[in-house]
C-alpha positions in Angstrom: -101.5 80.7 138.6 -101.6 84.2 140.0 -98.3 86.0 140.0 -96.7 83.5 137.7 -94.3 84.7 134.9 -93.0 82.4 132.3 -89.2 82.1 131.9 -87.9 84.0 129.0 -84.8 83.5 126.8 -82.1 86.0 127.7 -79.1 84.8 125.8 -78.3 82.5 122.9 -76.0 80.1 124.8 -75.8 76.4 123.9 -75.5 73.6 126.4 -72.0 73.0 125.1 -71.1 76.7 125.7 -72.7 76.7 129.2 -70.5 73.7 130.3 -67.4 75.5 129.1 -68.3 78.8 130.6 -69.2 77.4 134.0 -66.0 75.3 134.0 -63.9 78.2 133.2 -65.6 80.4 135.8 -64.8 77.8 138.4 -61.2 77.9 137.2 -61.0 74.2 136.2 -59.2 72.9 133.2 -60.8 70.0 131.2 -58.3 67.7 132.8 -59.1 68.8 136.4 -62.8 68.5 135.7 -62.3 65.0 134.3 -60.4 64.0 137.4 -63.1 65.4 139.7 -66.0 63.8 137.7 -64.3 60.6 136.3 -65.7 61.7 132.9 -62.9 61.3 130.4 -61.3 64.5 129.2 -62.0 63.5 125.6 -65.7 63.2 126.4 -65.7 66.6 128.2 -64.1 68.2 125.1 -66.7 66.5 122.9 -69.5 67.9 125.1 -68.0 71.4 125.0 -67.6 71.2 121.2 -71.2 70.0 120.8 -70.1 66.6 119.3 -71.6 64.6 122.2 -74.9 65.3 124.0 -74.6 66.2 127.7 -77.3 63.9 128.9 -79.1 63.9 132.3 -76.6 61.7 134.1 -73.5 63.6 133.0 -75.4 66.9 133.7 -75.9 65.9 137.3 -72.3 64.8 137.8 -70.9 68.0 136.2 -73.3 70.2 138.1 -72.1 68.7 141.4 -68.5 69.2 140.5 -69.1 72.7 139.2 -71.2 73.6 142.2 -74.1 74.8 140.2 -77.7 73.7 139.6 -78.2 71.2 136.8 -80.6 73.6 135.1 -77.7 76.1 134.6 -76.1 73.6 132.3 -79.2 72.1 130.7 -81.2 75.3 130.2 -78.6 78.0 129.6 -79.7 81.6 128.9 -83.1 81.4 130.5 -84.3 83.8 133.1 -86.5 82.3 135.8 -89.4 84.7 136.4 -90.9 85.5 139.8 -93.3 83.0 141.2 -95.5 84.1 144.1 -98.0 82.1 146.1 -101.6 82.3 145.0 
């Protein structure tokens, strides 16, 4: 594909860290995010501490509540390269 550049890793950020970082940037406590998503606070804590996998369904729910794209949570630290039409 002409003009295509592969994404490259920019930072070493785990999925757990990305959830916490985005939550904090939005100004939500774990309790507030739990209320908004109906995901128990204990589960959110376990996700943020890498004890429980995020999973696709939870990623979609959290991304909606955190007003970000699901990829921000699932693929943290990646730069998306320029893609131009061929």
